[in-house]
C-alpha positions in Angstrom: 9.9 8.7 8.4 8.6 8.2 12.0 5.0 9.1 12.7 4.3 11.6 15.4 3.8 9.9 18.8 0.3 10.2 20.5 0.0 10.4 24.4 -0.7 6.6 25.0 0.6 3.9 27.1 -0.1 0.2 27.4 1.0 -2.7 29.3 0.3 -5.4 26.8 0.7 -5.2 23.2 0.2 -7.8 20.6 1.6 -7.9 16.8 -1.6 -7.4 15.3 -2.0 -4.3 17.4 1.1 -2.8 16.0 0.0 -3.5 12.4 -3.4 -1.7 13.0 -1.6 1.2 14.8 1.2 1.6 12.2 -1.5 1.4 9.5 -3.4 4.3 11.1 -0.3 6.6 10.9 1.4 5.7 7.8 1.4 8.1 5.0 0.2 5.6 2.4 -3.2 5.6 4.4 -3.6 9.1 3.7 -2.5 8.5 0.4 -5.4 6.0 -0.4 -8.0 8.6 0.9 -6.6 11.0 -1.3 -6.6 8.7 -4.4 -10.5 8.0 -3.7 -11.0 11.8 -3.5 -9.1 12.2 -6.9 -11.2 9.7 -8.4 -14.3 11.1 -7.2 -13.7 14.4 -8.9 -12.3 12.8 -12.2 -15.5 10.6 -12.2 -17.9 13.7 -11.7 -16.3 15.5 -14.7 -16.5 12.6 -16.9 -20.2 12.0 -16.0 -20.7 15.8 -16.9 -20.1 14.8 -20.5 -23.6 13.9 -20.9 -24.6 17.4 -19.8 -25.0 20.3 -22.7 -22.2 22.6 -22.9 -23.0 26.4 -23.3 -20.3 28.6 -25.0 -20.8 32.4 -25.4 -19.5 33.9 -28.8 -19.1 37.2 -30.5 -17.8 38.2 -33.8 -17.3 41.2 -36.1 -17.0 40.6 -39.8 -16.4 42.8 -42.6 -16.8 41.5 -46.2 -15.1 43.6 -48.8 -17.5 42.2 -51.7 -21.0 41.3 -51.3 -23.9 40.5 -53.7 -25.5 43.5 -55.3 -29.0 42.9 -55.5 -29.8 46.1 -57.6 -28.0 44.9 -60.5 -29.8 41.5 -60.7 -33.3 43.0 -59.8 -32.8 45.9 -62.4 -32.9 43.7 -65.3 -36.2 42.5 -64.4 -39.2 44.1 -66.4 -40.7 45.6 -63.3 -40.5 49.3 -62.7 -38.9 50.7 -59.4 -38.4 47.1 -58.0 -34.7 48.0 -57.9 -35.3 50.9 -55.5 -37.2 48.7 -52.9 -34.1 46.4 -52.4 -31.3 47.7 -50.0 -27.9 46.7 -50.6 -26.5 43.9 -48.4 -24.1 45.1 -45.6 -20.6 44.7 -45.7 -20.4 44.4 -41.9 -21.9 41.6 -39.8 -22.4 41.8 -36.1 -23.3 39.0 -33.7 -23.4 37.7 -30.2 -24.6 34.0 -29.8 -25.0 31.5 -27.0 -24.0 28.0 -28.6 -25.8 25.0 -27.0 -24.3 21.5 -27.7 -25.6 18.2 -26.5 -24.0 14.6 -26.7 -26.8 12.3 -27.9 -24.6 9.1 -28.4 -21.0 8.9 -28.1 -20.2 5.5 -28.9 -19.2 4.4 -25.4 -16.4 7.1 -24.9 -17.6 8.3 -21.5 -18.3 5.0 -20.2 -14.7 3.7 -21.2 -13.2 6.8 -19.6 -15.0 6.1 -16.3 -14.2 2.4 -16.4 -10.1 3.4 -17.0 -10.4 6.0 -14.0 -12.0 3.4 -11.9 -9.3 0.8 -12.7 -6.7 3.6 -12.0 -8.1 3.9 -8.5 -8.1 0.3 -7.8 -4.5 -0.2 -8.8 -3.4 3.0 -6.7 -5.4 1.3 -3.7 -3.8 -2.0 -4.1 -0.4 -0.4 -4.4 -0.9 1.0 -1.0 -1.7 -2.3 0.5 1.6 -3.5 -1.1 3.5 -0.5 0.6 2.0 -1.6 3.9 3.1 -5.2 3.6 6.7 -3.5 3.7 5.8 -1.8 6.8 4.6 -5.1 8.2 8.2 -6.5 7.5 9.9 -3.8 9.5 7.3 -4.4 12.4 8.0 -8.0 12.5 11.8 -7.4 12.7 11.6 -5.2 15.9 8.7 -6.8 17.6 10.3 -10.3 17.6 13.7 -8.9 18.5 11.9 -7.5 21.5 10.3 -10.6 22.3 13.8 -12.2 22.3 15.1 -9.5 24.5 12.4 -9.9 26.9 13.0 -13.9 27.2 16.7 -13.4 27.5 16.3 -10.7 30.5 13.9 -13.1 32.2 16.5 -16.0 32.0 19.5 -13.8 32.6 17.5 -12.3 35.9 16.7 -16.0 37.0 20.3 -16.9 36.9 21.7 -13.9 38.5 19.3 -14.4 41.5 20.7 -18.0 41.8 24.4 -16.7 41.5 23.5 -14.2 44.4 22.0 -17.0 46.5 25.0 -19.1 45.9 27.6 -16.4 46.6 25.7 -15.7 50.1 26.0 -19.4 51.1 29.6 -19.4 50.1 30.5 -16.5 52.2 29.3 -18.6 55.1 31.4 -21.4 54.3 34.3 -18.9 53.6 34.0 -17.7 57.2 34.1 -21.3 58.8 37.0 -21.8 56.5 35.4 -24.6 54.5 35.7 -22.8 51.0 38.7 -20.7 49.5 37.9 -17.1 48.3 39.2 -18.2 44.8 35.8 -20.4 44.7 33.7 -17.2 45.4 35.8 -15.1 42.7 34.3 -17.5 40.1 30.8 -16.9 41.0 31.3 -13.1 41.3 32.8 -12.8 38.0 30.1 -14.6 36.6 27.5 -12.5 38.4 29.5 -9.4 36.8 29.2 -10.8 33.3 25.2 -11.2 33.9 24.8 -7.9 35.2 26.6 -6.4 32.0 24.3 -8.6 29.8 21.4 -7.3 31.4 22.4 -3.6 31.2 23.3 -4.3 27.5 19.7 -6.0 26.9 18.0 -3.0 28.6 19.8 -0.7 26.2 19.0 -2.5 23.0 15.3 -2.8 24.2 15.1 0.9 25.0 16.3 1.6 21.3 14.0 -0.8 19.6 11.2 0.3 21.6 11.7 3.9 20.6 11.6 2.8 16.8 8.5 0.7 17.4 6.8 3.7 19.1 7.7 5.9 16.0 6.2 3.3 13.6 3.2 2.8 15.4 2.6 6.4 16.6 2.2 4.8 19.9 4.2 5.8 23.1 5.0 2.2 24.2 6.0 2.0 27.8 9.4 0.3 28.6 7.6 -2.2 30.9 5.0 -3.2 28.0 4.6 -7.0 27.7 4.8 -8.0 24.0 2.5 -11.3 23.4 4.1 -14.0 21.3 1.8 -14.6 18.2 0.3 -18.0 17.9 -1.2 -17.9 14.4 -4.0 -20.4 14.0 -4.2 -20.0 10.1 -3.5 -23.2 8.2 -0.3 -22.7 6.2 -2.0 -23.8 2.9 0.6 -21.9 0.4 -2.6 -20.2 -1.1 -1.5 -17.1 -2.4 -3.3 -13.8 -2.2 -0.6 -11.0 -2.2 -1.8 -7.5 -3.5 0.9 -7.6 -6.0 -0.8 -10.3 -7.6 -4.3 -8.7 -7.5 -2.4 -5.6 -9.1 -1.6 -7.7 -12.4 -5.4 -8.5 -12.6 -6.2 -4.9 -12.0 -3.8 -3.9 -14.8 -5.2 -6.0 -17.0 -8.9 -4.7 -16.3 -7.2 -1.1 -17.0 -6.3 -2.5 -20.2 -9.8 -3.8 -21.1 -11.1 -0.3 -20.3 -8.6 1.4 -22.5 -9.5 -1.1 -25.3 -13.1 -0.1 -24.7 -12.0 3.5 -25.4 -10.2 2.4 -28.5 -13.3 0.6 -30.0 -15.5 3.6 -29.0 -13.6 5.8 -31.3 -14.8 3.9 -34.2 -18.3 4.1 -33.3 -20.6 7.0 -34.8 -21.3 10.0 -32.6 -24.7 11.8 -32.5 -25.3 15.2 -31.2 -27.6 17.9 -31.1 -26.9 21.9 -31.1 -28.7 25.1 -30.9 -27.7 28.4 -31.2 -29.5 31.7 -29.6 -28.1 34.8 -31.1 -28.5 38.5 -31.9 -26.9 40.3 -34.7 -27.0 42.4 -37.7 -28.0 40.8 -40.0 -29.8 38.4 -37.7 -28.6 34.8 -38.6 -28.9 34.2 -42.5 -31.3 36.9 -43.3 -28.8 39.0 -45.0 -31.6 41.2 -46.4 -32.4 42.7 -43.1 -30.1 45.3 -42.2 -30.8 45.7 -38.7 -30.1 44.1 -35.0 -32.5 41.3 -34.3 -32.6 38.1 -32.1 -32.6 34.8 -34.1 -31.8 31.1 -33.2 -30.7 27.8 -35.0 -31.7 24.2 -34.0 -30.0 21.1 -35.7 -28.4 17.6 -35.1 -25.4 16.0 -36.6 -23.9 12.7 -36.9 -20.1 12.1 -37.1 -18.4 8.8 -37.9 -14.7 8.0 -38.6 -15.3 5.3 -41.1 -11.7 4.9 -42.0 -8.7 5.5 -39.7 -5.7 4.1 -41.5 -5.7 0.9 -39.0 -4.9 3.2 -35.9 -7.3 1.4 -33.9 -6.2 -2.1 -35.1 -2.4 -1.4 -34.1 -3.5 0.1 -30.7 -5.5 -3.2 -30.2 -2.4 -5.3 -30.8 -0.2 -2.9 -28.5 -3.0 -3.9 -25.6 -2.6 -7.6 -26.4 1.0 -7.5 -26.2 0.5 -5.6 -23.0 -1.5 -8.0 -21.5 1.0 -10.7 -22.4 3.8 -9.0 -20.5 1.3 -8.9 -17.6 0.5 -12.5 -17.8 4.2 -13.2 -17.9 5.1 -11.2 -14.9 2.4 -12.7 -12.8 3.5 -16.1 -13.3 7.3 -15.0 -12.5 6.1 -13.5 -9.3 3.8 -16.3 -8.5 6.9 -18.7 -9.1 9.1 -16.8 -6.9 6.5 -16.4 -3.9 6.1 -20.3 -4.1 9.9 -20.7 -3.9 9.8 -18.3 -0.8 7.1 -20.4 0.8 8.8 -23.8 0.1 11.9 -22.2 1.8 9.9 -20.8 4.8 8.2 -24.1 5.2 11.3 -25.9 5.4 12.5 -23.5 7.9 9.2 -24.2 10.1 9.9 -27.6 10.0 13.6 -27.3 11.0 12.7 -25.2 14.0 9.8 -27.6 15.1 12.4 -30.5 15.0 14.8 -28.2 17.0 12.1 -27.5 19.6 11.7 -31.1 20.2 15.4 -31.9 20.8 15.6 -28.4 22.8 13.1 -29.8 25.3 15.0 -33.2 25.7 18.4 -31.3 25.9 16.9 -29.0 28.6 16.0 -32.0 30.7 19.4 -33.6 30.5 21.3 -30.2 31.2 19.2 -29.9 34.3 20.0 -33.4 35.5 23.9 -32.5 34.7 23.7 -29.2 36.7 22.0 -30.7 39.9 24.6 -33.6 39.7 27.6 -30.9 39.3 26.0 -28.8 42.3 25.9 -32.0 44.5 29.5 -32.8 43.3 30.6 -29.1 44.1 29.1 -29.1 47.4 31.0 -32.3 48.2 34.1 -31.0 47.0 34.9 -33.1 44.1 34.6 -30.6 41.5 35.8 -26.9 41.4 33.4 -23.8 41.0 34.6 -23.1 37.6 33.5 -26.9 36.4 30.1 -25.9 38.4 29.6 -22.7 36.4 30.5 -24.4 33.1 27.7 -26.9 33.7 25.2 -24.1 34.9 26.1 -22.0 31.9 25.3 -24.8 29.5 22.0 -25.3 31.1 21.3 -21.4 30.5 22.4 -21.6 26.9 20.1 -24.5 26.3 17.1 -22.7 27.8 18.1 -19.6 25.6 18.4 -21.6 22.6 14.7 -22.9 23.2 13.5 -19.6 23.7 15.1 -18.2 20.4 13.9 -21.3 18.5 10.5 -20.9 19.9 10.2 -17.3 19.0 11.8 -17.9 15.4 9.2 -20.4 14.8 6.4 -17.9 15.6 8.1 -15.3 13.4 8.6 -18.0 10.6 4.9 -18.7 10.5 4.0 -15.2 10.6 6.4 -14.4 7.6 4.9 -17.3 5.8 1.5 -15.8 6.3 2.7 -12.7 4.8 4.3 -14.1 1.8 0.9 -15.8 1.2 -1.0 -12.3 1.6 -3.0 -13.4 4.7 -4.0 -11.5 7.5 -3.2 -12.7 11.2 -6.3 -13.1 13.5 
């Protein structure tokens, strides 16, 4: 999805600037902020596990059978005692405010908070992985624009040369020194160059539009794209976010293991009840509404769980083994990519050296052909063949130079390094 374009124009743009602008408008950047907000809310809720809980309760109970104290007391040798005791009520009414306070939870809350933090770290690192894919897109368009600019520059130079040559040939034609067919050869070459320049402009406009969308920046058609010259050493040291995700997933499993262990720890808690009822609390002999309270503390310990925790730990160990295996596999794949990219870089360096030598030779050949053509020893077609060979040598040099810069950038991307 292309980002909305801001009203901004500039004449010079670097690859790093494209990265930064694309990051700023990428949807995953907003996701990263959302992940942080989600974690903060969850962490606050987990931390509140140490705060007391307050629950309001109310109930009505009717007991069909209650203890009849008159029968029990009537058997005592005390005159009139049975008449002093009221029968226990069949109904019970109560409204309570129950307070519970965790004293020791065995590390459950701490483990849960660590698990949520591990989830946040993984999600944030995943957004970095998604941004690497975006960098790959930007690289493709950016370096293609560089190629189009260099190609345009060379084509314009040769077009100007052809136009000047045609002008001088028209003078020679008027004096009867040249034939019209000689001018037609250069005129046809002029048309070809104009067509190539037109095609170049159309392709550039299309790529500029796409790059503008990716970066959220209105890039001017005359913008100059700077050829990157990375100064970072190509050491092959890997720091890709995907590899870091594997380490973070192991931390996530460690947090899960902590929670499993905490389930087997004893739990201590305190409680209190503030109530109003009839009978009040456990005073069943008082048949009237009155306030009461209850205070207490408790201990809970799951001393045997049928090896559930043991099995869960084994699952964690197996999952950690899978993560280690996948990390090794990814590392090996990245190293193979680096080897291939390193070989490509070496090949391009060698090509550039031979390109420079070839250009010097082609220039000498073209100069000789120009002299021969002016002396009438070769045709205009033969001269144009040599001129086109020189042009192609220069274009190949520019292509190889840009491809070398791109290969170095891709090498750094594979390593997971930022360009300066």
